[in-house]
C-alpha positions, -999 to +999 in steps of 0.1 A: +000+000+000+013+035-008+005+069+006-008+096-016-015+132-006-044+153-017-021+173-039-015+142-059-052+141-068-047+174-087-022+156-110-048+130-119-028+116-149-002+101-125-027+093-098-049+069-118-019+050-132-012+033-099-019-004-096-018-007-058-043+003-031-034+038-019-040+055+014-050+091+008-035+114+034-041+151+041-006+164+038-012+194+061-028+176+090-010+143+084-041+123+088-057+095+067-087+105+047-095+073+029-084+048+003-082+045-034-089+011-049-078+006-085-101-011-111-081-043-110-092-049-074-128-038-079-145-072-079-126-084-048-132-051-030-170-052-037-172-087-024-153-077+007-177-048+013-207-070+008-193-095+034-188-066+058-223-053+053-238-088+058-218-092+091-229-058+103-266-065+096-264-100+111-249-086+143-277-060+145-304-087+139-289-109+166-289-079+190-326-072+182-335-109+186-317-111+220-335-079+232-368-093+221-361-126+239-355-107+272-388-087+267-415-107+285-450-109+272-475-098+298-513-101+299-530-082+271-497-079+251-492-091+216-462-113+208-438-102+180-434-138+167-397-140+175-388-171+195 
């Protein structure tokens, strides 16, 4: 992985020729802003992002299911159907 500053983005002809994932850094503040993923890694990166999204949603659904389990059903209440 290589580091690229925001000023490199202005010179886009050189920037888009890279074939490695690049960390984009704000040169003045010396902090990471994000990443640039070249086209050659597009498919793998999209699959990776889909896996991350599935894991995040599954974790949230498990949390909701556990909270629903702890919520007792009292007289006159309607069940939510989660068991």
